[in-house]
Structures are given as structure tokens and as C-alpha cells.
C-alpha positions, 0 to 999 in steps of 0.5 A: 723495896721492889727488889726485896719483893722480887727476891721473896717471890723468887725464893717461894717459887724456887722452894716450890720447884725444889719440893716438886723435884724431890717428890718426883725423884722419890716416886721414881726411886720407889717405882724402880725399887718395886720393879726390881723386886718383881724379877726372880732368877731361877736355875731350872726350867719351870713346867706347866703342871695343870692345864686347867690353871686358868680357872684359879683365882690367881694365875701366872703366865710363865714364859721360859727362855734359854740362850742358844749360846749357853745350855746352862744359863738361867731361865727368866720368868716374867710374872704378870698380875691379872684381873680375877674376872678374866680367866686364862685358858690354855688351848688344848693343842698346846698341851704336851707341846713345846713353848715359844717365848713370845719376846725373842722366839727362843725355843725351850724344850720340855722333857716329854715322851718321844713316843707319846701320841698326841691326844685327839677328840672332840673339841668344844666351842669353848676351847676354840678361844685361843686359836682356829679349831674345829667347832664341835664334831659331826656324828654322821649317823644322825644325818643318814636318811632312813633306809628303805627296806621295802625291797628287802623286808618281805613277811613270811608267806608273801606272794609279791609286792607292787609299787605305784604312784597316783596324782590328780589334775583338778582342772582336767579331772584326770587321775594319773596312775603310774605303775612302777614295778612288782617284786618277788612274784610267786608263779605256779611254775617256778622256772619262769614268769611273764607278768602283766597288770590290769588296772580297774577303777572301781566300782566300774569292773567292766573297763580296765587298762592293761600294762605291757607283758614282761617276759621271764622275770619275777621282778618286772619293772614297768614304769608305765602311765595310765589315765582315768577320767573321773570327776572330783565329786566322785573321786573319793568314792572310787577304788583302784584295783590292780590284778597281776597275771602270769602268762604261761607257755600255752598263753593262759592267764593265771592270777598271781595276786591283787591290790585294792587301794581306796582313794577316799582317805588320800590327799590328791592334788596337782603337786602332791604325787603319792608313791605307794607300795602294797603287798599282793593278796590272793584272790578268794577263789571260793564262790560268794555265799548266798548273801555275800561275804565280808572281810575284816581283821581283829586285834586285841591289845591286852595292855591297853584293853583295846579291841580293834576292828579293821573293816576291809571289804565285802563282795557278792552283795545282793543289792535291792536296786542296781543304781549309783544312788544306792550307798552301802556301809558297815555298822560295827556294834560291841555287845556284852551279855547280848546288851548293846554297848557301842557302835560305829559305822564306815563311810558309805560306798556308792553303787557297788556290790563289792565295796572296799572300806579299809577303815579301823575302829577301836573299842574299850574292852577289859580282858575279863570281858572277852568271855562275854563280849561279842562283835556284830558286823551288819552290812546296810544299804540305803537309798538317798539316805532315806530307807535302810535295808539289811543285806546281811550280818555276822557275829564273832565272839566266844563259845557263848555266841558263835561256832565255826569260823567266827569262833576260830577268828575270835580265839585266834585274836586272843592267842595273838595279842597286838596282831591283826588277824584277817579273815573272810566271813559269810553274811547271814540274814537276821532270823 
């Protein structure tokens, strides 16, 4: 009985093993049959026709190989299936180049034009996936520093240009002024020029600092440093003034031009050194009028309908008292049909009959209103901000309100839109 049971069990196990063996044999035969049909023999080389084939849903990688022994042997092509989610990209450098079989490193030559010049151009970072390429290109024009044209661009009628730098030391309360250079001087005698510069810190016009004289040059290089002692409270009430002189053969001094630079709008610190250039201006040789003179610029922008006034400076003012407690400011009023529209005023300058302002104001004015509008500039003096006294005023506008220089200034402003027109005007007392 036991032998019979063992024989039955052995038969069952043998049957199972035979069934597994048959299954494995059938699977191997099926795999071999499928693998055999995945090969294809070709009689000519296959060329890539489109460099962008990698973006198609079904891509084929064709590896071509030839034998070194026989020139006419068939080329084997291996076709590998690939997932749709992984694109295949042909590197740009491999376009129009020979292919190398990765398995046996045998060389296959494509038919190509031997005189064709390889294409070159900017490569994006997207194309750099298949090798080491330059990522993008650099346009050198984008990285050039702005060209300094201050020594080459001179407006018509320019009489010279002056460069200087300023710095203020808070602890020692010292204003450091560096006179750098002057260019394109226009001396009375064109043959030679021996310039030097006087530097004032207004409103003090009695004391000044002077540079060395440079002989026989229209473009002197000074590189000299000067120090003014001034408290931080009074600093922004001061104005730098540069006078450029020429010494002739008879040792006479001739003023070539001047530069005024108010300090009130500047940020002066120990670590903030400002390098500045300004064009020289001619000295007003006319004697001051009875009540003094004021210089300002006018400009009208017809597109924006904006009237701009730049109050520059005044001179020869007849102050009521000679005291540093006196402050002088300018009030600019826009009128229309002699009716007040709007007014603005400059910051006050302490104790100087020749104050410098350099402040800009804008008013809204339609172009149709220019025949009825006018500007009234009044120079006012106040003592300790309590009592105000009118030193003089001037009105500029159309023929309805003005004559002479004031009318000429207004008409020139209209004839030169968007351009600043600068002039001196004599102050008058109110009647």
C-alpha cells in the first residue's frame, strides 16, 4: 500500500515538472521567434532626414555600420522602441556630420558636400543636453559702460567747461573742494592762454582760494584741493563760485567765465564724493539796475501744456539791513487776465545781495491761454520770518501786459517749444 502511494505521488510531481518544462520551452521559443523578426536586412545606408525627428511620438534610432573588409556588405539597422514621454534630441553639432557606430566604432560615411561650411550660431541651453556646449551667447553691446561725452559734446557758443568735486567731513566740519580741470577755454587772444581759478564760498565774497596758473594751454589740468571751514547748519545756505581768469603778457587779469553751484540740494557725506562738471557762463558786465536784477529761464511744452520757470539767481539787491538774519526768496505767480491763478516760492537764502537759487517750477497752462497769461516774479526779503519787504518784481508775458525785454523773452519761449530760454531782467518797484 505504501509503495503504491509513493508511486502515485511521484507520478503527480513528475507531471507537474513536465508541465513547467513544456511551458518554459514554449516561452523561450516565442521570445526567440519575436526577436528574430525584429531584425531587418537592408542593402543601402539609411540617412537621417530630419533633425527634429526626436519631437515625434514614435522615434527610431538608426545606427549604421559597414565592414572595413567589404565595401558592399549590408548595413545592419537596430530599431529600439522608446517611451513617448522621453524625447530624443539630435545635438546640433551632429547635423551634417558622420555617424559612428557605438558598438563596434566602425565608420559610416554619408554623402555630403565637401565644400559645405558648418553652420554656426547661437545655441540655446535646450540644445546642450547631448554634450558640452556654450550656453547662450553674450552681446557685448549690452555690457558697455555709457560713453562719457562730457569732453566731446560742447554746445554752440560754449566758452569752456569746468570739472570739480566736493565732499563734506561731518566731524571736522570741512568742505573739501577739488578743482580737476577746465576744457575748451576761449581767451581774448587766440594765440595763448594762461588760466587760473578763484573759488568763493558765497555769500562771503571777500575771501577766496586761488589755484596755480597754468601756462599756455586752453585745456588746463589742475588737480588741486581746497578746504573751506563751514558748519553743517550753514552748509546748505552756501554756494560755490568759480571764476576762471586769463593772464595776458602785461600781467592783466581777464575773466573768461564763471560757474555757480548751490549746495542746498546736494547730499554731502564723508563717503559720498561728487564729481561735477558745469559750462562756464559769461559775466554780466552791465551794471546792476536801481533795484537789482534777476536771471531766470522760461520753457513751454505745447504737448503737455506745461509752463516751466527756472529761477537762477539775483544780483545787486538793495537789502534793508545788512544782517545774516535777513533771508531773501523769490515768489513766482501765474496770472490770467490779471487774476491770480497759482504761486510758488523758492527756498530762502540768508544775508546775500547776490543770492543763487537754481530752482524749477511748473504750471499748467493751455496753449490757448498764452495770449492772456503772464508771470510775476517778486523778490522778497524777510527778517526772522516775521516782516516781509518787497525788493522788486518783474512781469513777463504777451503784448497785453509787457513791452521790451520781457515781451521778447515771452515770445522767444513760445517760438522755441521745450527749450529753456535764459535772460536777465531788471527789477522794478511796485507802483
